[in-house]
DSSP file (Angstrom, degrees, kcal/mol; ACC not computed):
  #  RESIDUE AA STRUCTURE BP1 BP2  ACC     N-H-->O    O-->H-N    N-H-->O    O-->H-N    TCO  KAPPA ALPHA  PHI   PSI    X-CA   Y-CA   Z-CA
    1    1 A X              0   0    0      0, 0.0     2,-0.4     0, 0.0    19,-0.2   0.000 360.0 360.0 360.0 137.0    0.0    0.0    0.0
    2    2 A X  E     -A   19   0A   0     17,-2.2    17,-3.0    75,-0.0     2,-0.3  -0.929 360.0-175.6-118.2 142.8    1.3    3.5   -0.9
    3    3 A X  E     -A   18   0A   0     -2,-0.4     2,-0.4    15,-0.2    15,-0.2  -0.841  21.1-129.6-133.4 171.8    0.1    6.7    0.6
    4    4 A X        -     0   0    0     13,-2.0     2,-0.5    -2,-0.3    47,-0.1  -0.987  17.6-136.7-124.1 132.3    0.5   10.4    0.3
    5    5 A X        -     0   0    0     -2,-0.4     2,-0.6     2,-0.0    -2,-0.0  -0.763  20.0-151.2 -86.4 133.1    1.1   12.7    3.3
    6    6 A X        +     0   0    0     -2,-0.5     3,-0.2     1,-0.2    11,-0.0  -0.926  20.5 176.0-108.6 114.9   -1.0   15.8    3.0
    7    7 A X  S    S+     0   0    0     -2,-0.6     2,-0.6     1,-0.3    -1,-0.2   0.901  79.3  33.3 -88.3 -43.8    0.4   19.0    4.6
    8    8 A X        +     0   0    0      1,-0.2     3,-0.4     3,-0.0     4,-0.3  -0.861  63.5 167.5-117.6  96.9   -2.4   21.4    3.5
    9    9 A X    >   +     0   0    0     -2,-0.6     3,-0.8     1,-0.3     2,-0.5   0.860  51.7  88.1 -75.8 -38.0   -5.7   19.7    3.4
   10   10 A X  T 3  S+     0   0    0      1,-0.3    -1,-0.3     3,-0.1     3,-0.1  -0.406  97.5  17.1 -73.3  37.5   -7.9   22.8    3.1
   11   11 A X  T 3  S+     0   0    0     -2,-0.5    28,-3.6    -3,-0.4    29,-0.5  -0.311 113.6  82.8 -94.2  10.5   -8.4   23.9   -0.2
   12   12 A X  E <   -B   38   0B   0     -3,-0.8     2,-0.5    -4,-0.3    26,-0.2  -0.851  58.2-165.5-101.2 129.5   -7.3   20.6   -1.7
   13   13 A X  E     -B   37   0B   0     24,-2.4    24,-2.1    -2,-0.5     2,-0.3  -0.972  13.6-150.5-111.4 114.4   -9.8   17.6   -1.9
   14   14 A X  E     -B   36   0B   0     -2,-0.5    22,-0.2    22,-0.2     3,-0.2  -0.681  14.7-149.3 -87.5 133.7   -8.0   14.3   -2.6
   15   15 A X  S    S-     0   0    0     20,-2.7     2,-0.3    -2,-0.3    -1,-0.1   0.919  87.8 -17.8 -62.7 -43.7   -9.9   11.5   -4.5
   16   16 A X        -     0   0    0     19,-0.6    -1,-0.3    -3,-0.1    19,-0.1  -0.942  46.9-162.0-162.0 145.6   -7.8    9.1   -2.3
   17   17 A X  S    S+     0   0    0     -2,-0.3   -13,-2.0    -3,-0.2     2,-0.4   0.380  82.9  55.1-108.0   0.1   -4.6    9.4   -0.3
   18   18 A X  E     -A    3   0A   0    -15,-0.2     2,-0.5     2,-0.0   -15,-0.2  -0.997  60.7-170.7-138.6 130.6   -4.0    5.6   -0.2
   19   19 A X  E     -A    2   0A   0    -17,-3.0   -17,-2.2    -2,-0.4     2,-0.8  -0.977  15.5-146.1-119.7 127.9   -3.7    3.2   -3.2
   20   20 A X        +     0   0    0     -2,-0.5     3,-0.1   -19,-0.2    -2,-0.0  -0.856  18.2 178.0 -93.9 110.6   -3.5   -0.6   -2.6
   21   21 A X        -     0   0    0     -2,-0.8    -1,-0.1     1,-0.3    -2,-0.0   0.361  29.4-146.8 -95.0   5.4   -1.3   -1.9   -5.3
   22   22 A X        -     0   0    0      2,-0.1     2,-0.3    61,-0.0    -1,-0.3  -0.245  53.8  -7.8  67.7-152.9   -1.6   -5.5   -4.1
   23   23 A X        -     0   0    0     -3,-0.1     2,-0.5    59,-0.0    59,-0.0  -0.608  67.6-160.7 -82.2 134.5    1.3   -7.9   -4.3
   24   24 A X        -     0   0    0     -2,-0.3    59,-1.8    57,-0.1     2,-0.1  -0.957  10.7-135.1-120.5 128.2    4.3   -6.7   -6.3
   25   25 A X    >   -     0   0    0     -2,-0.5     3,-2.2    57,-0.2    54,-0.2  -0.450  39.8 -85.1 -78.4 153.8    6.9   -8.9   -7.8
   26   26 A X  T 3  S+     0   0    0      1,-0.3    54,-0.2    -2,-0.1    -1,-0.1  -0.317 116.1  16.0 -58.0 130.8   10.6   -8.1   -7.4
   27   27 A X  T 3  S+     0   0    0     52,-0.6    -1,-0.3     1,-0.3     2,-0.1   0.404  93.8 134.8  88.2  -3.6   11.7   -5.7  -10.2
   28   28 A X    <   -     0   0    0     -3,-2.2    51,-2.4    50,-0.1     2,-0.4  -0.484  45.6-142.9 -79.7 149.4    8.2   -4.8  -11.1
   29   29 A X  E     - C   0  78B   0     49,-0.2     2,-0.5    -2,-0.1    49,-0.2  -0.953  11.4-165.1-115.3 132.9    7.2   -1.1  -11.7
   30   30 A X  E     - C   0  77B   0     47,-2.6    47,-3.1    -2,-0.4     2,-0.5  -0.982   7.0-153.5-121.3 125.0    3.9    0.4  -10.7
   31   31 A X  E     - C   0  76B   0     -2,-0.5     2,-0.3    45,-0.2    45,-0.2  -0.866  21.3-176.5 -97.8 129.2    2.7    3.8  -12.0
   32   32 A X  E     - C   0  75B   0     43,-3.4    43,-2.5    -2,-0.5     2,-0.4  -0.917  16.3-155.3-130.6 152.9    0.2    5.5   -9.6
   33   33 A X  E     - C   0  74B   0     -2,-0.3     2,-0.7    41,-0.2    41,-0.2  -0.998   3.9-162.1-129.5 131.1   -1.8    8.7   -9.7
   34   34 A X  E     - C   0  73B   0     39,-2.7    39,-2.1    -2,-0.4     2,-0.2  -0.919  22.5-158.2-109.8 103.7   -3.1   10.7   -6.7
   35   35 A X  E     + C   0  72B   0     -2,-0.7   -20,-2.7    37,-0.2   -19,-0.6  -0.590  15.8 172.2 -91.9 143.3   -5.8   12.9   -8.1
   36   36 A X  E     -BC  14  71B   0     35,-2.3    35,-2.5   -22,-0.2     2,-0.4  -0.962  21.4-143.0-145.7 160.0   -7.0   16.1   -6.3
   37   37 A X  E     -BC  13  70B   0    -24,-2.1   -24,-2.4    -2,-0.3     2,-0.8  -0.982  21.2-125.7-126.1 137.8   -9.3   19.1   -6.9
   38   38 A X  E     +B   12   0B   0     31,-2.4    30,-3.1    -2,-0.4   -26,-0.2  -0.761  28.6 178.0 -80.6 109.8   -8.7   22.7   -5.9
   39   39 A X        +     0   0    0    -28,-3.6   -27,-0.2    -2,-0.8    -1,-0.1   0.290  49.4  92.9 -98.0   6.3  -11.8   23.5   -3.9
   40   40 A X  S    S-     0   0    0    -29,-0.5    28,-0.2     2,-0.2     4,-0.1  -0.294  83.3-116.8 -93.0-177.2  -10.7   27.1   -3.0
   41   41 A X  S    S+     0   0    0     26,-0.1     2,-0.3     2,-0.1    26,-0.1   0.243  93.0  62.8-103.5  15.5  -11.5   30.3   -4.7
   42   42 A X  S    S-     0   0    0     24,-0.1    -2,-0.2    23,-0.0     2,-0.1  -0.918  92.6 -91.4-134.3 160.0   -7.8   31.0   -5.5
   43   43 A X        -     0   0    0     -2,-0.3     2,-0.4    23,-0.1    23,-0.2  -0.365  38.6-151.7 -66.8 149.4   -5.1   29.2   -7.6
   44   44 A X  B     -E   65   0C   0     21,-2.5    21,-3.9    -4,-0.1     2,-0.5  -0.955   5.3-159.2-124.0 144.6   -2.9   26.7   -5.7
   45   45 A X        -     0   0    0     -2,-0.4     2,-0.6    19,-0.2    19,-0.1  -0.985  15.4-137.3-126.4 128.4    0.7   25.8   -6.5
   46   46 A X        -     0   0    0     -2,-0.5     3,-0.1    15,-0.4    14,-0.1  -0.715  19.9-174.9 -77.5 116.7    2.3   22.5   -5.3
   47   47 A X        +     0   0    0     -2,-0.6     2,-0.3     1,-0.3    -1,-0.2   0.806  63.0   2.2 -86.5 -30.8    5.8   23.5   -4.2
   48   48 A X        +     0   0    0      2,-0.0     2,-0.3     0, 0.0    -1,-0.3  -0.981  50.6 174.2-159.9 141.8    7.1   20.1   -3.4
   49   49 A X        +     0   0    0     -2,-0.3     2,-0.3     9,-0.1     9,-0.2  -0.948  19.4 164.4-146.2 129.0    6.2   16.4   -3.6
   50   50 A X        -     0   0    0     -2,-0.3     2,-0.2     7,-0.1     7,-0.1  -0.967  33.2-113.9-145.9 162.7    8.6   13.6   -2.8
   51   51 A X        -     0   0    0      5,-0.4     7,-0.1    -2,-0.3   -47,-0.0  -0.518  24.8-125.1 -92.7 165.2    8.7    9.9   -2.0
   52   52 A X  S    S+     0   0    0     -2,-0.2     2,-0.3     2,-0.0    -1,-0.1   0.496  89.3  20.4 -90.8  -4.5    9.8    8.6    1.3
   53   53 A X  S >  S-     0   0    0      3,-0.2     3,-1.2     0, 0.0    -2,-0.1  -0.932  87.9 -95.7-153.0 173.9   12.5    6.3   -0.2
   54   54 A X  T 3  S+     0   0    0     -2,-0.3    24,-0.0     1,-0.2    -2,-0.0   0.495 110.6  72.7 -74.5  -4.2   14.6    5.8   -3.3
   55   55 A X  T 3  S+     0   0    0      1,-0.1    23,-3.2    22,-0.1     2,-0.5   0.486  90.2  66.6 -90.5  -0.6   12.1    3.3   -4.7
   56   56 A X  E <   -D   77   0B   0     -3,-1.2     2,-0.5    21,-0.2    -5,-0.4  -0.979  60.6-165.0-125.8 123.7    9.5    6.0   -5.6
   57   57 A X  E     -D   76   0B   0     19,-2.1    19,-2.6    -2,-0.5     2,-0.4  -0.907  14.7-160.8-100.6 130.3    9.8    8.8   -8.1
   58   58 A X  E     -D   75   0B   0     -2,-0.5     2,-0.4    17,-0.2    17,-0.2  -0.938  10.7-172.4-121.2 137.3    7.3   11.5   -7.7
   59   59 A X  E     -D   74   0B   0     15,-2.2    15,-2.6    -2,-0.4     2,-0.3  -0.994   9.4-175.2-127.2 127.8    6.2   14.1  -10.3
   60   60 A X        -     0   0    0     -2,-0.4    13,-0.2    13,-0.2   -11,-0.1  -0.900  37.1 -87.9-122.7 153.5    3.8   17.0   -9.4
   61   61 A X        -     0   0    0     11,-0.4   -15,-0.4    -2,-0.3     4,-0.1  -0.336  30.6-164.5 -57.3 132.7    2.2   19.8  -11.5
   62   62 A X        +     0   0    0    -17,-0.1    -1,-0.2     2,-0.1     3,-0.1   0.795  66.0  77.6 -89.7 -29.1    4.5   22.8  -11.8
   63   63 A X  S    S-     0   0    0      1,-0.1   -17,-0.4   -18,-0.1     2,-0.0  -0.355  96.7 -87.5 -77.1 160.7    1.8   25.2  -13.1
   64   64 A X        -     0   0    0    -19,-0.1     2,-0.6    -2,-0.1   -19,-0.2  -0.347  35.1-132.5 -61.6 141.4   -0.9   26.8  -10.8
   65   65 A X  B     -E   44   0C   0    -21,-3.9   -21,-2.5    -4,-0.1     3,-0.1  -0.911  26.1-139.1-100.3 119.7   -4.0   24.7  -10.3
   66   66 A X    >   -     0   0    0     -2,-0.6     3,-2.0   -23,-0.2   -28,-0.3  -0.276  35.2 -75.2 -76.3 161.7   -7.0   27.1  -10.8
   67   67 A X  T 3  S+     0   0    0      1,-0.3   -28,-0.2   -26,-0.1    -1,-0.2  -0.348 121.7  13.5 -55.7 131.7  -10.1   27.0   -8.6
   68   68 A X  T 3  S+     0   0    0    -30,-3.1    -1,-0.3     1,-0.3     2,-0.2   0.249  97.8 131.9  88.2 -15.3  -12.2   24.0   -9.5
   69   69 A X    <   -     0   0    0     -3,-2.0   -31,-2.4   -31,-0.1     2,-0.4  -0.462  47.5-143.7 -79.1 142.4   -9.5   22.4  -11.5
   70   70 A X  E     +C   37   0B   0    -33,-0.2   -33,-0.2    -2,-0.2     2,-0.2  -0.870  29.6 154.8-104.5 137.8   -8.5   18.8  -11.1
   71   71 A X  E     -C   36   0B   0    -35,-2.5   -35,-2.3    -2,-0.4     2,-0.3  -0.731  23.9-136.5-140.5-169.5   -4.8   17.6  -11.3
   72   72 A X  E     -C   35   0B   0    -37,-0.2     2,-0.5    -2,-0.2   -11,-0.4  -0.994  10.7-132.6-157.6 156.1   -2.7   14.8  -10.0
   73   73 A X  E     -C   34   0B   0    -39,-2.1   -39,-2.7    -2,-0.3     2,-0.3  -0.945  30.1-149.1-106.0 126.3    0.6   13.8   -8.5
   74   74 A X  E     -CD  33  59B   0    -15,-2.6   -15,-2.2    -2,-0.5     2,-0.4  -0.694  12.7-171.1 -97.4 152.3    2.2   10.8  -10.2
   75   75 A X  E     -CD  32  58B   0    -43,-2.5   -43,-3.4    -2,-0.3     2,-0.6  -0.992  11.1-156.7-144.7 133.2    4.4    8.3   -8.5
   76   76 A X  E     -CD  31  57B   0    -19,-2.6   -19,-2.1    -2,-0.4     2,-0.6  -0.947  12.4-160.3-111.0 111.1    6.4    5.5  -10.0
   77   77 A X  E     -CD  30  56B   0    -47,-3.1   -47,-2.6    -2,-0.6     2,-0.6  -0.825   4.6-168.8 -95.4 123.5    7.2    2.7   -7.6
   78   78 A X  E     -C   29   0B   0    -23,-3.2   -49,-0.2    -2,-0.6     2,-0.1  -0.928  14.1-146.3-112.3 109.0   10.1    0.4   -8.5
   79   79 A X        +     0   0    0    -51,-2.4   -52,-0.6    -2,-0.6     3,-0.1  -0.406  23.2 175.7 -74.9 141.6   10.2   -2.7   -6.4
   80   80 A X  S    S+     0   0    0      1,-0.2     2,-0.3   -54,-0.2    -1,-0.1   0.505  71.8  41.6-117.5 -11.1   13.6   -4.2   -5.4
   81   81 A X  S    S-     0   0    0    -56,-0.1    -1,-0.2   -55,-0.0   -54,-0.1  -0.949  90.9-101.6-135.0 151.4   12.2   -7.0   -3.2
   82   82 A X              0   0    0     -2,-0.3   -57,-0.2     1,-0.1    -2,-0.0  -0.432 360.0 360.0 -65.9 146.0    9.3   -9.3   -3.4
   83   83 A X              0   0    0    -59,-1.8   -58,-0.2    -2,-0.1    -1,-0.1   0.449 360.0 360.0-177.8 360.0    6.3   -8.2   -1.3
């Protein structure tokens, strides 16, 4: 299971903060998306998004997310051990 830690919950509404990727074989790569919507009346900018270990690469939108707009943070999990 992979999750996302949320620092500023209030104008952002997350579709889900936890994704169950099930059993992953050694060497397998999983591409994940954490979708969110800007529920405020102002644009929001994601300043930083990072994984908690070297097995996860994270990419976040660099542009402002306008009010009402939906965007996502992508994560690529590369397994090095069976699990």
